C-alpha positions in Angstrom: 67.3 89.3 70.9 69.5 91.5 72.7 72.5 92.7 71.2 73.7 95.0 73.6 72.8 96.7 77.0 74.8 99.5 77.8 74.3 100.7 81.4 75.7 104.0 83.3 76.3 105.5 86.3 73.1 103.0 87.2 73.6 102.0 91.6 77.0 100.3 91.9 77.5 100.1 87.8 80.0 102.7 87.2 79.7 101.7 82.7 79.3 98.6 81.7 78.6 96.9 78.3 76.9 93.5 78.1 76.5 91.9 75.0 74.6 88.1 75.1 74.7 85.8 72.7 72.0 83.6 71.2 70.8 80.8 73.6 71.4 80.2 77.0 72.9 83.4 78.8 74.1 82.5 82.4 74.9 85.4 84.6 76.8 84.4 88.3 78.7 86.2 90.6 78.9 87.1 94.4 76.4 87.7 96.3 76.3 91.2 96.6 77.7 91.6 93.1 74.7 93.1 91.3 74.0 90.2 89.3 70.0 91.0 89.5 71.1 95.1 88.5 71.2 93.9 85.0 67.8 92.8 85.0 66.4 95.9 86.4 68.4 98.0 83.9 66.6 95.3 81.3 63.3 96.2 83.2 63.9 100.1 82.5 64.1 99.7 78.9 60.7 97.9 79.2 59.0 100.6 80.6 59.1 100.0 84.6 58.9 102.3 87.1 62.2 104.6 88.0 63.5 106.6 90.9 66.2 108.3 91.3 67.1 105.6 94.0 68.9 103.7 91.2 71.1 106.7 89.9 74.9 106.3 91.2 75.4 108.2 94.3 77.4 111.7 93.2 75.7 111.6 89.8 73.5 113.8 88.1 71.6 110.8 86.0 71.6 107.0 84.8 71.1 106.4 81.3 70.4 102.0 80.0 70.4 102.1 76.1 69.6 98.6 74.6 70.1 97.2 70.7 67.2 94.9 69.7 67.9 93.0 66.5 63.9 92.2 65.3 64.5 91.7 61.7 63.5 87.8 62.6 60.4 88.9 64.3 56.9 87.6 62.5 54.1 89.0 64.1 51.4 91.3 62.2 50.5 92.2 65.9 54.5 93.7 66.7 54.2 95.3 63.0 51.0 97.2 64.2 52.2 98.5 67.2 55.4 99.9 65.5 52.8 101.7 62.9 50.9 103.0 65.9 53.3 104.8 67.2 55.9 105.2 63.7 58.5 103.1 64.8 60.6 102.3 61.6 63.3 99.2 63.2 66.8 101.3 61.7 68.2 98.3 59.2 66.0 95.3 61.5 67.2 97.0 64.9 66.0 98.5 67.6 68.0 101.1 69.8 66.2 102.0 72.8 67.6 104.1 75.7 66.3 105.7 79.3 67.7 108.6 81.1 66.1 109.0 84.9 67.3 112.4 86.4 67.5 113.2 90.1 63.9 114.5 89.9 62.6 111.5 89.6 61.7 112.1 85.6 62.8 110.0 83.2 63.3 110.5 79.2 62.9 107.2 76.8 63.8 106.8 72.7 63.2 104.7 70.6 66.0 104.9 67.6 66.8 108.3 68.7 63.1 109.5 68.7 61.0 110.2 72.2 58.5 108.6 73.4 56.0 107.9 75.6 56.4 105.6 78.9 53.0 103.7 77.1 55.3 103.5 73.5 58.1 101.8 75.1 56.0 99.4 77.3 54.2 98.3 74.0 56.8 97.7 72.1 59.3 96.5 74.3 56.7 93.8 75.3 57.4 92.4 71.9 60.6 91.6 72.5 61.5 90.5 75.6 59.5 88.1 78.5 61.2 88.4 82.7 60.5 86.3 84.9 60.8 86.1 88.8 60.3 83.6 91.7 57.4 84.4 92.0 55.9 86.3 88.9 52.7 87.4 89.6 52.5 89.2 87.2 51.0 86.3 84.7 51.3 82.5 86.1 50.7 83.3 89.2 47.3 85.6 88.8 44.5 83.7 88.6 42.7 86.8 86.6 45.5 86.5 83.6 44.7 82.3 83.4 41.8 82.6 80.7 44.3 84.8 78.5 47.2 82.4 79.1 44.3 79.1 78.7 43.7 81.2 75.1 47.0 81.8 73.9 48.5 78.2 74.4 44.8 77.3 72.5 45.1 79.1 69.4 43.2 80.5 66.6 40.4 78.2 67.0 39.3 79.8 70.5 40.7 83.2 69.6 38.2 83.5 66.8 35.5 82.0 69.1 36.4 84.2 71.7 35.8 87.4 69.2 32.4 86.1 67.7 31.6 86.0 71.1 32.7 89.7 72.4 31.1 90.9 69.3 27.7 88.9 70.3 28.0 90.3 73.9 28.1 93.9 72.8 25.1 93.9 70.7 23.4 92.0 73.9 24.8 94.9 76.0 23.1 97.1 74.0 20.3 96.2 73.4 19.4 94.8 77.5 20.5 98.9 77.5 17.6 100.2 75.5 15.3 98.0 77.5 16.2 99.2 80.8 16.3 102.7 79.6 12.7 101.9 77.9 11.5 100.8 81.6 13.1 103.1 84.6 11.5 105.9 81.8 8.0 106.5 80.7 9.6 109.3 78.6 12.4 107.6 76.7 10.6 106.8 73.8 10.4 110.7 73.3 13.5 111.9 74.5 15.0 109.1 72.4 12.8 110.5 69.2 14.1 114.0 69.8 17.8 112.7 69.8 17.7 110.9 66.6 15.9 113.5 64.6 18.8 116.0 65.8 21.5 113.1 64.8 20.0 112.1 61.3 18.9 116.1 60.7 22.3 117.5 61.9 24.4 114.6 59.5 22.0 114.8 56.5 22.1 118.8 55.9 25.9 118.7 56.6 25.6 116.7 53.5 29.5 115.5 53.5 30.5 113.0 51.3 33.6 110.5 50.9 36.3 112.8 50.3 35.1 115.5 51.5 37.4 115.7 54.0 40.3 115.9 51.9 39.6 117.9 49.5 38.7 120.6 51.8 42.5 120.4 53.2 43.4 120.6 50.2 41.4 123.2 49.4 42.2 125.5 52.5 45.9 124.3 52.5 46.1 126.1 48.7 43.9 129.3 49.6 46.3 129.8 53.2 49.4 130.0 50.5 47.3 132.0 48.2 46.6 134.6 51.0 50.7 134.6 52.1 51.2 135.5 48.4 48.3 138.4 48.4 49.8 139.5 50.9 52.9 140.1 50.6 52.6 140.9 46.5 50.1 143.5 48.3 52.8 145.0 51.1 55.1 145.6 47.9 52.4 147.7 45.8 51.6 149.3 48.8 55.5 150.4 49.5 55.7 151.7 46.1 51.8 153.3 45.3 50.6 154.2 48.5 51.5 157.7 49.6 49.4 157.4 53.7 50.5 160.3 55.1 53.7 160.7 53.2 54.4 160.3 49.2 54.8 157.4 47.7 58.3 155.4 46.4 57.9 155.9 43.0 56.3 159.8 43.4 59.5 160.4 45.5 61.8 159.0 42.8 60.0 161.1 40.6 60.1 164.3 42.7 63.8 163.3 42.5 64.4 162.7 39.5 63.0 166.5 38.4 65.4 167.9 40.3 68.4 166.0 39.0 67.0 167.1 35.2 66.1 170.5 36.4 70.2 170.4 37.8 71.4 168.9 34.2 70.0 171.8 32.3 72.0 173.9 33.4 75.5 172.3 34.4 76.0 168.9 32.2 78.1 166.9 34.3 75.3 165.6 36.2 73.3 165.0 33.4 74.3 161.0 34.2 72.5 161.1 37.1 69.9 163.0 35.9 69.4 159.7 33.6 69.8 157.0 36.1 66.7 158.8 38.3 64.5 158.9 35.3 65.3 155.4 34.5 64.9 154.3 38.2 61.7 156.2 38.5 60.1 154.7 35.0 61.4 150.9 36.6 59.5 151.5 39.5 56.5 153.1 38.2 56.6 149.9 35.5 56.9 147.6 38.8 54.2 149.3 40.7 51.4 149.3 37.8 53.0 145.4 37.3 52.1 144.5 40.8 48.8 146.0 40.6 47.8 144.0 37.5 49.1 140.9 39.3 46.4 141.5 41.9 43.9 142.3 39.8 44.0 138.9 38.2 44.4 136.9 41.7 41.6 134.3 42.1 42.2 134.5 46.1 38.7 134.5 46.8 38.5 135.3 51.1 35.1 134.5 51.2 35.9 130.5 49.9 38.4 130.4 52.7 36.1 131.2 55.3 33.6 129.3 54.2 36.3 126.1 53.9 37.2 127.1 57.5 33.4 127.0 58.7 32.7 123.7 56.7 36.1 121.7 58.6 34.9 123.2 61.7 31.5 121.9 61.6 33.1 118.5 60.1 35.4 118.3 63.4 32.6 119.0 65.4 30.3 115.6 63.5 33.4 113.6 64.2 33.9 114.7 67.6 30.2 113.2 68.3 29.3 110.4 66.3 33.1 109.2 64.7 36.6 109.6 62.9 36.0 110.0 59.4 33.2 110.7 57.1 31.9 107.2 56.2 31.5 106.4 60.0 29.7 109.6 60.5 27.4 108.8 57.8 26.9 105.3 58.7 26.3 106.2 62.2 23.3 108.5 60.5 21.4 105.9 58.8 21.6 104.0 61.7 19.7 106.7 63.6 17.4 107.0 60.8 16.6 103.1 60.7 16.5 103.1 64.5 14.1 106.7 64.4 12.1 104.8 61.8 11.6 101.7 63.7 10.1 104.2 66.8 8.0 105.7 64.4 6.5 102.2 62.7 6.5 100.3 65.6 4.4 101.7 68.7 5.4 98.6 71.1 9.4 99.2 70.9 9.3 97.3 74.0 8.1 94.0 72.8 10.4 94.1 69.7 13.6 94.7 71.9 12.7 91.7 74.1 11.8 89.4 71.3 15.9 90.8 70.0 17.6 89.9 73.3 16.2 86.6 73.4 17.1 85.7 69.8 20.7 87.4 70.8 20.6 85.5 73.9 20.6 81.9 72.2 23.6 83.1 70.2 25.2 84.4 72.3 24.4 81.2 75.0 25.5 78.5 71.9 29.0 80.6 71.0 29.8 80.8 74.8 28.7 77.7 75.1 31.1 76.4 72.3 33.9 78.4 73.6 34.0 76.6 76.9 33.8 73.2 75.1 37.1 74.2 72.6 38.7 75.9 76.2 38.0 72.4 78.7 39.7 70.6 75.7 42.6 72.9 75.6 43.0 72.9 79.5 42.6 68.9 79.5 46.1 69.0 76.9 48.1 71.8 78.9 47.5 70.0 82.0 49.2 67.1 80.9 51.7 69.0 78.7 52.8 70.9 81.6 52.5 67.2 84.2 54.4 66.1 81.6 56.9 69.1 82.4 57.0 69.0 86.1 58.1 65.5 85.6 61.2 66.2 83.7 61.9 69.1 86.6 61.4 66.0 89.2 58.1 66.5 90.2 56.5 63.2 89.4 54.0 63.6 91.4 52.7 66.8 90.7 48.9 67.3 89.6 48.3 70.7 87.3 44.8 71.3 86.5 42.4 74.2 84.7 39.5 74.3 86.3 36.7 75.6 85.2 34.2 77.6 87.7 30.3 78.3 85.7 28.9 81.5 86.7 25.7 82.1 88.0 23.0 82.6 86.1 22.8 86.8 87.7 26.1 87.3 85.9 26.3 84.7 83.2 27.8 86.4 80.5 31.6 88.1 81.4 33.8 89.5 79.3 35.4 86.6 79.0 33.0 83.7 78.7 30.4 81.7 81.0 33.4 80.5 83.1 35.9 81.1 85.7 38.7 79.6 85.4 41.8 79.1 87.2 45.2 76.8 87.1 45.0 74.5 90.1 48.1 72.1 91.4 49.7 70.6 94.2 53.2 69.2 94.5 53.0 66.0 96.4 50.1 62.7 96.6 47.0 63.2 99.0 48.0 66.8 98.4 44.4 69.1 98.0 45.1 70.3 94.2 45.3 74.1 94.9 45.4 77.9 93.7 49.0 78.6 92.2 48.7 81.4 94.7 49.1 79.6 97.6 52.5 77.8 96.3 54.9 78.3 99.5 58.1 76.6 98.5 60.0 78.5 96.0 61.4 75.9 94.4 58.4 74.8 94.0 57.1 77.9 92.0 60.4 78.2 90.3 59.5 75.1 88.8 55.7 75.8 88.1 56.2 78.4 86.3 59.3 77.3 84.2 56.5 74.2 82.6 54.2 76.6 82.3 56.9 79.3 80.5 58.2 76.2 78.1 54.6 75.4 77.3 53.6 79.0 76.5 56.6 80.3 74.9 55.7 77.6 71.8 52.9 79.9 71.7 55.2 83.0 71.9 57.1 84.9 69.7 59.0 87.4 72.1 62.5 86.6 71.0 64.0 87.2 74.6 63.4 85.5 78.1 65.0 86.3 81.7 64.5 84.3 84.3 65.8 86.4 87.6 67.1 83.3 90.1 64.0 81.0 89.4 66.3 78.0 90.8 66.2 79.4 93.9 65.0 77.1 96.9 66.1 74.0 94.4 69.6 72.1 94.3 70.4 68.9 93.4 68.5 67.0 90.7 66.4 69.1 90.5 68.9 72.3 89.9 70.1 69.7 87.3 66.6 69.5 86.1 65.8 73.4 85.9 69.1 73.4 83.9 68.3 71.3 81.1 64.9 73.0 80.9 66.9 76.2 80.1 68.3 74.5 77.8 65.7 73.5 75.7 63.8 76.6 76.6 66.9 78.4 74.4 66.9 76.1 71.8 64.9 78.6 69.8 65.2 82.0 71.1 68.1 83.7 74.0 67.9 83.4 77.1 69.5 85.3 80.3 68.7 83.8 83.6 70.4 85.3 87.1 71.7 82.1 89.2 73.6 80.9 91.9 73.5 77.5 90.9 76.1 75.2 89.1 74.4 72.9 87.2 72.8 76.3 85.3 75.9 77.8 85.2 77.8 74.5 83.5 74.4 74.4 81.2 75.4 77.7 79.5 76.2 78.6 76.1 77.4 82.0 77.3 78.9 82.8 80.9 79.0 86.1 82.7 80.4 87.0 86.0 79.9 89.8 88.1 82.3 91.2 90.5 82.5 94.4 92.5 85.6 96.3 94.0 86.3 99.1 96.2 88.7 101.6 94.6 89.2 104.9 96.4 85.9 104.7 98.6 83.8 103.8 95.7 81.9 100.2 94.9 82.6 99.6 91.2 80.5 96.7 89.4 82.2 94.6 86.2 81.1 92.0 83.8 83.1 89.5 82.1 82.2 87.6 79.5 84.2 83.7 80.8 85.9 81.6 78.5 86.4 78.0 79.2 88.5 77.7 81.8 87.0 81.1 83.4 83.4 79.2 83.3 84.6 75.6 84.9 85.9 78.1 87.8 83.0 79.5 88.4 81.1 76.5 88.2 83.0 75.3 90.8 82.9 78.2 92.9 79.1 77.4 92.6 79.8 74.0 93.5 82.4 74.5 96.3 83.3 78.0 96.7 86.3 77.4 96.4 89.1 76.3 92.9 90.4 73.1 94.8 91.4 70.2 92.0 88.7 68.2 93.4 86.0 70.5 93.0 87.2 72.0 89.2 87.5 68.2 88.0 83.9 68.4 89.2 83.2 71.2 87.0 84.1 70.2 83.9 82.2 66.7 84.5 79.0 68.6 85.1 80.0 71.4 82.1 80.4 67.5 80.2 77.1 66.4 80.9 75.6 69.8 79.0 77.9 69.8 76.3 80.7 66.6 76.3 
């Protein structure tokens, strides 16, 4: 869950720290105080598009940082996502930041390491879910309804859908091959040539499992040996090779002879002559030893060239046939089998049509079974959501999951054999229509909250954010929404931006945003309210002030949730 959010130089916020707790956290304040800026800042953490317009006037950048405790997330997909981007939580914590610059560019980091927006969005999708009054991204987008239904239906439908996709892939492959043969008389000849080339190339390469690791290790050792040999050879050359001038050894030897001659006439130079002679002998011995070392070194330039060539060949094969040696060889085996089939069967088209018929029967059976399970789940989901809507003061609402079977011409789609869509009617006698046709903001808020409450039970996301979903509702409906938010927050962290007294009264933690103008600059601040501050804020939301009668009503309202 979200432990801490720091915002700097973001719109009218100069420096703000927001620390929500577990349960229901409500953010309120006067109109224009910047309540939704907190949601906007969290949106940047989630990878939302950024512009320089969000930067506080007079500043070169804005900065947002969030600290999440993800130690309680038990989700294999989340773990896989972290591994895919080489991200390791620090003691169960993820510290995520985003900096937006004047040129519109941004830098995102997770635990201090720079990440792409793709990685940022992938990781944070498991941490936070934001919902606004018109959450068109999922709930009101019919393309998403089948995914929402499948998530609700659980593992049985998930397994059937996986089987369906596997069969659909095989079916499409055969259909493609049949079309290729039918549309091109010389297809088989071209296919045979291609398969022969593939089999020959992979077979001639002769790679075995583990070869890539061995070649890579050999290459590392040879590069190290090459560098060592180069260093030793350079030292030996400096000492022994004369080139156009004398070598170091020869020069020192000549100096030693000159000093020996001087010492023979004047004993005063004997020590210098002896030192020069000793230095010459040491250098001569060192040069000799270096030569011996070079002779004994087992560095093989030819082996390095061969190793580089093998790795280059393997790289080319991986680009064409698979990411590993095993995948490359499997591709070759499959090509070999298909080649044998072409050579041994002159009527391949007939065989492929028979295979297509057999797989189509399997595919239809699997698709029908998947459809049946989805219909069962749809009825159950509809029933549960209708009960939720009754709790939200919509006792006559109708919610349906509709199924429309595809035409035979496009029977099999990537999602199944049905078009699936959520349908809704708020009042008796009204036609059941698509969710996108809902006009009332209050209806939209409540239908979204009902769906989220049901689907949220199948979701491991720890933090849910509702941004002014109480728009268009008041009275009993607002109280029902407040109760529903408390219900959702019993098992997770919920943040809610509101202008409704009932929701503010139901909060476990209340935060009030205030705006003031100082020296010509607008500044927004965030205050965690105590019980007295909460009572005053609920009173303000009820009547616009803090009259005694309004304060008493606020206390009574709070007591309905915490009495």
